[in-house]
C-alpha positions in Angstrom: 83.2 -113.4 138.1 85.7 -116.0 139.4 89.3 -115.9 137.5 88.8 -119.4 135.9 85.8 -117.8 134.4 87.2 -114.6 133.6 90.6 -116.0 131.6 88.2 -118.3 129.7 85.6 -115.5 128.8 88.8 -113.4 127.7 90.2 -116.6 125.9 87.2 -117.0 123.8 87.0 -113.2 122.8 90.6 -113.4 121.8 90.1 -116.3 119.9 87.4 -115.1 118.0 89.5 -112.2 116.9 93.1 -114.1 116.5 93.5 -113.1 112.9 93.0 -109.4 113.5 94.9 -108.5 116.6 98.3 -109.7 115.4 98.3 -107.7 112.4 98.2 -104.4 114.6 101.7 -105.8 116.0 103.0 -106.5 112.7 102.1 -103.0 111.7 104.2 -101.8 114.7 107.0 -103.8 113.5 106.9 -102.6 110.2 107.1 -98.9 111.7 110.1 -100.0 113.8 111.7 -101.8 110.8 111.4 -98.9 108.7 113.1 -96.5 111.4 115.8 -99.0 111.8 116.4 -98.4 108.1 116.3 -94.5 108.3 118.7 -94.7 111.3 120.9 -97.6 110.8 123.0 -96.9 114.0 120.4 -98.4 116.0 121.0 -102.1 114.5 124.7 -103.3 115.1 124.7 -105.4 112.1 123.1 -103.0 109.7 125.4 -102.1 106.8 127.7 -105.1 107.7 127.9 -108.5 105.6 126.2 -110.1 108.3 122.9 -108.2 108.0 121.8 -110.4 104.9 122.6 -113.5 107.0 120.2 -112.1 109.8 117.5 -111.5 107.4 117.7 -115.1 106.3 117.6 -116.3 109.7 114.6 -114.4 110.5 112.9 -116.0 107.2 113.9 -119.4 108.2 112.4 -118.9 111.8 109.0 -118.1 109.9 109.4 -120.8 107.8 110.0 -123.3 110.6 106.9 -122.3 112.2 105.0 -122.8 108.7 106.6 -126.2 108.6 105.4 -127.2 112.2 101.6 -126.3 111.2 102.0 -128.4 108.0 103.3 -131.5 109.9 100.7 -131.0 112.3 97.9 -130.5 109.9 98.7 -132.9 107.6 98.6 -135.9 110.1 95.2 -134.8 111.6 91.7 -136.2 110.7 88.6 -134.2 109.6 87.3 -131.4 112.2 90.2 -131.3 114.3 93.3 -128.7 114.4 92.4 -125.8 112.6 88.8 -126.4 112.0 87.8 -124.3 115.0 85.8 -121.4 113.9 84.8 -117.8 115.1 81.7 -119.2 116.9 83.6 -121.8 118.8 85.5 -124.8 119.3 85.5 -127.9 117.0 86.7 -131.2 117.9 85.2 -134.6 117.1 88.2 -136.7 118.2 91.4 -135.6 120.5 94.5 -135.8 118.7 97.1 -137.4 121.0 99.7 -138.7 118.6 102.3 -137.0 115.9 102.8 -133.2 117.1 100.3 -133.7 119.7 102.1 -136.3 121.5 105.0 -134.0 122.3 103.1 -130.6 122.8 99.5 -129.6 123.4 99.2 -126.8 121.1 101.5 -127.3 118.2 99.6 -124.9 115.9 100.0 -122.0 118.3 103.6 -122.9 118.7 104.0 -122.9 114.8 102.2 -119.4 115.0 104.9 -118.2 117.5 107.7 -118.8 115.2 105.9 -117.7 112.0 105.3 -114.1 113.9 108.8 -114.3 115.7 110.4 -113.9 112.3 108.9 -110.5 111.3 109.2 -109.6 114.8 113.0 -110.3 114.6 113.1 -108.4 111.5 112.5 -105.1 113.4 116.2 -105.6 115.0 115.0 -104.1 118.1 115.6 -106.5 120.9 113.0 -104.7 123.4 110.4 -105.2 120.9 111.3 -109.0 120.2 110.9 -109.5 124.0 107.7 -107.5 124.0 106.4 -109.7 121.2 107.1 -112.7 123.2 105.3 -111.3 126.1 102.2 -110.2 124.1 102.1 -113.6 122.7 102.5 -115.4 125.8 99.5 -113.1 127.5 97.6 -113.4 124.3 97.8 -117.3 123.5 97.8 -118.3 126.9 94.1 -117.1 127.5 93.3 -119.0 124.2 94.6 -122.1 125.0 93.2 -121.9 128.6 89.6 -121.4 126.8 90.4 -124.3 124.4 91.4 -126.7 127.2 88.3 -125.8 129.0 86.4 -127.0 125.9 88.3 -130.2 125.6 88.4 -130.9 129.1 84.5 -130.7 129.2 84.3 -132.6 126.0 86.8 -135.6 126.5 86.9 -135.4 130.4 89.3 -138.0 131.7 90.8 -138.8 128.5 91.9 -135.2 128.1 93.0 -134.8 131.6 95.4 -138.1 131.5 96.8 -136.9 128.1 97.4 -133.2 129.2 99.3 -134.7 132.6 102.0 -136.1 130.3 102.2 -133.7 127.5 103.6 -129.9 128.1 101.3 -127.2 126.9 103.9 -125.1 124.6 107.6 -126.3 124.9 107.9 -129.9 123.2 108.9 -133.0 125.2 110.2 -135.0 122.2 111.0 -138.1 124.2 107.2 -138.5 124.3 106.7 -138.6 120.5 104.3 -141.5 119.1 103.9 -142.0 115.5 100.8 -139.9 114.0 97.8 -142.1 113.9 96.7 -140.9 110.1 98.9 -140.8 107.3 100.1 -137.4 106.1 97.5 -135.7 103.6 99.2 -132.9 101.3 95.7 -132.2 100.1 94.7 -131.0 103.7 97.9 -129.1 103.9 97.3 -127.3 100.5 93.7 -126.6 101.7 94.4 -125.3 105.0 98.0 -123.7 104.9 98.1 -121.9 101.7 97.6 -118.7 103.1 100.3 -118.9 105.8 102.9 -119.8 102.9 101.7 -116.6 101.0 101.7 -114.4 104.1 105.4 -115.3 105.1 106.6 -114.5 101.6 104.3 -111.5 101.4 105.5 -109.8 104.8 109.3 -110.5 104.0 109.1 -109.2 100.4 107.5 -106.2 101.9 110.2 -105.6 104.4 112.9 -106.3 101.7 111.5 -103.7 99.1 110.7 -101.0 102.0 114.1 -101.3 103.1 115.7 -100.9 99.9 113.5 -97.9 99.0 114.5 -96.4 102.5 118.3 -97.0 101.9 118.3 -96.1 98.2 119.4 -99.4 97.2 119.0 -100.4 93.6 119.7 -103.9 94.2 116.6 -106.3 94.8 116.4 -109.7 96.2 115.1 -111.6 93.1 114.9 -115.1 94.9 112.8 -113.5 97.6 110.5 -111.6 94.9 110.3 -114.8 92.6 109.0 -116.8 95.8 106.6 -114.3 96.5 105.2 -114.2 93.0 105.1 -118.2 92.6 103.3 -118.4 96.1 100.7 -115.5 95.1 100.2 -117.6 91.9 99.8 -121.1 93.7 97.5 -119.3 96.3 95.3 -118.2 93.2 95.2 -121.6 91.6 94.7 -123.6 94.8 91.8 -121.1 95.9 90.0 -122.0 92.6 90.6 -125.4 93.0 89.0 -125.4 96.5 86.3 -123.3 95.5 85.1 -124.6 92.3 86.3 -128.2 92.2 86.8 -131.3 94.3 90.3 -131.9 93.5 91.5 -131.3 96.7 88.7 -132.9 98.8 89.8 -136.1 100.8 87.5 -138.4 102.6 87.9 -138.0 106.3 90.4 -135.2 106.0 
């Protein structure tokens, strides 16, 4: 099999299991985080006033990734950006405005930052570098398979756009105003999982770290955000499943 076909085949397989494989990396990260708490000498900021600021930075990195996804999804029409299924790619039109005018894969860029936050929480530089390398290899193949699909479907329209827009590192001077208005309803339906995941992961890290260090103090703000996001998820899941409140024509 030629390398091009092999990369596409790998990308299609990784795409199918894109929601499962990163969980393995997260599990490894949790183990490293707990080890750092058990052996605080492995992290230079452990036990210093700057430790709390570092953890806030990690959370903000993940929220930045979520914000990128929210902006991207909110400005896209129906059956594009996030509507791909485990069976294959879906794209009725080619997105070229908004986030897609500065980078070809804004959703994957958002995913990178969302996962980078928990990776940083391990406080292990080698693991953060390994995560970035894994993400590169992992998503490079997924992006290759996706681009092959788009190239075959949209042909010159796609290649002309791709020549000007970088794959992963944004080029902000190319920014074009989104062609469709922002839809909070679409964001709520598609990104509620991401918000819940971020606060669940960071709350678990915080509580597990306090347990290892035998700290009685809890980050009640983080716990409150986790509870609110969990309750919001339940309500929104109900509305999406049993009502049409979040439905919006063309989105």
